C-alpha positions as a printed Julia matrix, in Angstrom:
246×3 Matrix{Float64}:
 -10.6    -6.42    1.83
  -7.46   -4.84    0.39
  -8.14   -1.96   -1.98
  -7.58   -1.76   -5.77
  -4.58    0.5    -5.1
  -2.7    -2.43   -3.54
  -3.76   -4.8    -6.32
  -2.49   -2.32   -8.91
   0.79   -2.0    -7.04
   1.3    -5.75   -7.04
   0.36   -5.97  -10.71
   2.95   -3.32  -11.53
   5.6    -5.34   -9.71
   4.76   -8.46  -11.63
   4.72   -6.81  -15.04
   8.42   -6.02  -14.63
   9.22   -9.44  -13.28
  10.98  -10.47  -16.46
  14.18   -9.3   -14.8
  13.49  -11.54  -11.81
  14.91  -15.1   -11.96
  12.33  -17.66  -13.06
  12.78  -20.97  -11.26
  12.07  -24.31  -12.92
  12.27  -25.8    -9.43
  11.06  -24.08   -6.25
  13.22  -21.04   -5.39
  15.66  -21.24   -2.48
  14.33  -21.22    1.06
  14.84  -18.07    3.08
  14.83  -16.97    6.69
  11.46  -15.36    7.51
  11.39  -11.78    8.78
   8.5   -11.19   11.17
   6.09   -8.27   10.91
   3.63   -6.68   13.32
   0.48   -5.48   11.6
  -0.57   -1.89   12.29
  -3.63   -1.22   14.44
  -6.61    1.0    13.53
  -6.47    4.59   14.76
  -8.58    4.76   17.96
 -10.07    8.18   17.23
 -13.74    8.65   16.33
 -13.1    12.02   14.7
 -10.38   10.5    12.53
 -12.72    7.68   11.55
 -15.45   10.18   10.68
 -13.12   12.15    8.42
 -11.95    8.96    6.72
 -15.58    8.14    5.91
 -16.28   11.65    4.58
 -13.18   11.55    2.37
 -14.2     8.16    0.99
 -17.7     9.32    0.14
 -16.49   12.57   -1.47
 -13.87   10.68   -3.5
 -16.44    8.22   -4.79
 -18.6    11.14   -5.95
 -15.52   12.95   -7.34
 -16.8    15.93   -5.4
 -14.12   18.61   -5.66
 -15.93   21.16   -3.48
 -16.43   18.66   -0.65
 -12.84   17.45   -0.91
 -11.55   21.02   -0.75
 -13.36   21.49    2.56
 -11.78   18.29    3.89
  -8.27   19.44    2.98
  -6.15   22.05    4.77
  -6.34   25.45    3.09
  -2.6    26.1     3.35
   0.54   24.19    4.26
  -0.25   20.96    2.41
   2.97   18.92    2.08
   4.06   16.51   -0.62
   6.9    14.12    0.16
   8.28   13.1    -3.21
  11.62   11.41   -3.95
  12.54   11.86   -0.26
  12.11   15.62   -0.63
   9.45   17.54    1.31
   7.65   20.12   -0.81
   5.25   22.75    0.56
   3.84   25.25   -1.93
   2.38   28.06    0.16
   1.04   29.8    -2.94
  -1.46   27.06   -3.72
  -4.43   25.79   -1.76
  -4.15   22.4    -0.11
  -6.67   20.88   -2.49
  -4.82   22.24   -5.54
  -1.65   20.47   -4.4
  -3.59   17.28   -3.62
  -5.24   17.43   -7.04
  -1.85   17.87   -8.7
  -0.32   15.0    -6.73
  -3.11   12.57   -7.57
  -3.86   13.83  -11.08
  -7.44   14.68  -10.15
  -7.6    17.13  -13.05
  -6.96   14.33  -15.53
 -10.11   12.42  -16.39
  -8.08    9.33  -17.22
  -6.17    9.35  -13.93
  -6.88    6.79  -11.22
  -6.45    9.52   -8.61
 -10.03    9.55   -7.33
 -10.0     5.76   -7.02
  -6.67    5.89   -5.2
  -8.01    8.51   -2.81
 -11.15    6.48   -2.13
  -9.17    3.29   -1.63
  -6.97    4.78    1.08
 -10.05    5.32    3.23
 -10.79    1.58    3.23
  -7.82    1.0     5.54
  -8.39    2.13    9.15
  -4.67    2.27   10.01
  -2.32    5.24   10.0
   1.1     6.02   11.44
   3.3     9.06   12.14
   5.71   10.18    9.45
   9.24   11.48   10.13
   9.64   15.21    9.72
   5.96   16.12   10.07
   4.99   16.31   13.72
   1.36   15.46   14.35
   0.72   14.01   10.89
  -0.78   10.53   10.55
  -0.31    8.86    7.18
  -2.45    6.05    5.84
  -2.32    3.21    5.26
   0.28    2.39    7.91
   3.0    -0.11    7.11
   3.78   -3.02    9.44
   6.56   -2.82   12.0
   9.6    -5.01   11.29
  13.33   -5.31   11.88
  14.79   -3.23    9.05
  18.27   -4.71    9.37
  16.88   -8.25    9.22
  14.87   -7.29    6.13
  17.95   -5.75    4.49
  19.84   -8.96    5.24
  17.0   -10.94    3.63
  17.21   -8.88    0.45
  20.96   -9.42    0.3
  20.72  -13.14    1.01
  18.12  -13.68   -1.72
  19.65  -11.2    -4.18
  16.25   -9.57   -4.47
  14.67   -6.12   -4.5
  12.2    -4.68   -2.0
   9.57   -4.58   -4.75
   9.55   -8.4    -4.82
   8.3    -8.7    -1.26
   4.92   -8.33    0.37
   3.24   -9.11    3.66
  -0.03  -10.81    4.67
  -2.7    -8.29    5.65
  -4.13  -10.67    8.26
  -3.26  -13.88   10.07
  -3.82  -17.44    8.89
  -4.0   -16.67    5.15
  -4.01  -19.93    3.22
  -1.43  -20.46    0.48
  -2.87  -22.99   -1.97
  -1.09  -25.44   -4.25
  -2.95  -24.0    -7.25
  -4.7   -20.68   -7.95
  -8.13  -21.8    -6.79
  -9.82  -21.82   -3.4
 -10.5   -25.55   -3.54
  -6.85  -26.49   -4.08
  -4.91  -28.12   -1.2
  -3.41  -25.72    1.33
   0.39  -25.69    1.18
   0.71  -23.62    4.32
  -1.12  -21.02    6.37
   0.99  -17.89    6.36
   2.37  -16.42    9.52
   3.05  -12.74    9.99
   6.25  -12.52    7.94
   7.35  -11.26    4.55
   6.72  -13.47    1.52
   8.34  -13.27   -1.87
   6.08  -12.38   -4.81
   6.98  -14.46   -7.84
   6.62  -13.87  -11.61
   3.2   -14.89  -12.82
   2.57  -17.67  -15.29
   0.16  -17.49  -18.22
  -2.26  -19.75  -16.35
  -2.4   -17.63  -13.19
  -5.79  -15.87  -12.9
  -5.55  -12.11  -12.15
  -7.3   -12.61   -8.81
  -4.46  -14.8    -7.53
  -0.88  -14.05   -6.55
   1.98  -16.52   -6.88
   4.34  -16.43   -3.89
   7.3   -18.31   -2.46
   6.96  -19.13    1.23
  10.04  -19.37    3.5
  10.44  -23.1     2.85
  10.9   -22.33   -0.84
   7.6   -23.88   -1.84
   5.35  -22.08   -4.29
   1.85  -21.18   -3.18
  -1.06  -19.08   -4.4
  -3.0   -16.52   -2.37
  -5.82  -14.16   -3.28
  -4.36  -10.95   -4.66
  -5.97   -8.78   -1.98
  -4.47  -10.77    0.89
  -0.86   -9.63    0.45
   0.28   -5.99    0.31
   3.56   -4.6    -1.03
   5.93   -2.35    0.89
   6.2     1.33    0.03
   2.64    2.27   -0.91
   1.73    5.9    -1.43
   0.08    7.45    1.6
  -2.49   10.15    2.32
  -1.61   12.13    5.45
  -3.96   13.76    7.95
  -3.3    16.61   10.36
  -5.24   18.47   13.04
  -6.6    21.73   11.65
  -8.9    24.03   13.58
  -9.52   21.36   16.19
 -10.47   18.63   13.7
  -8.76   16.29   11.25
  -8.17   17.22    7.61
  -6.1    15.9     4.73
  -2.74   17.63    5.1
  -0.24   15.81    2.92
   0.67   13.12    0.43
   3.64   10.76    0.24
   4.42    9.31   -3.16
   5.51   10.0    -6.73
   2.06   11.1    -7.81
  -0.2    10.23  -10.72
   0.1    11.36  -14.36
  -1.23   14.86  -14.84
C-alpha cells in the first residue's frame, strides 16, 4: 500500500491542474517511457531501523527518534543545495526540516509513511547514504523527450508502484478494465467533480482515460529520508526536500 505522503503529493498536483489543458476528447497518445521499479534493501539491520523509526514516529516519540538519528553531520538537501549545520544535533535539523515542532505539521505522519516503503537508493554527493523511498530507474533523455512532446511538466506524471494495475473505465472497482498498466509513466489528469478522492484519473499511452486507485501510482520527486552507517549501525542521517511549515 502506498503511503499518505504519496496520496498528498498527487492531490497537490491535481489541485493546481487548472493550468493543465482539459480535454473534451481523450488527450493525445504518447510514446511510453519504461521504468524499472526499485528493489527492497537486502539488509536486516536496515529493515530493523526502518521498523524502529516507524514505531517512534507513530508515537511522536522525540527521545526515541533522537537516538535513531545521527548526533552530528545531518545533511539537508534543499533546492539542490546541501546544508550541514554542525552546530545543531541531527534530530534538531530533522525536526526543523519536517516541522516536528509544529503541532499542525504533517511531519510525523510523513516520517512514519517513509518507513512503509522498503526501498532506498544512493544519493549523489553523499557517499554511503541510502535515501528512501527509492525512485524507479528510467531513461532520463526519453522522459525529457516525452515532456517536450506532450508539452507537459514532470509534476503531471506518475508511475505504477507494481505490475498489472488495472485502469478502469470509471472510478469504481467493478467498472470495465480499459487496460492493465505496464511499467511505464502515465499522465495524471485533472480531476472531475464526480471523481472520488480514492481514485486517480490518468491518460494511458493510447490516449484513453482510465481510473486507478490513488495509492497505486506515485509521482516523481518525492521527499526522501536518508540513512547512513553510524557507529556500526544504521541511523537517520539526512533529508532531501523543501521541508514542512515550521
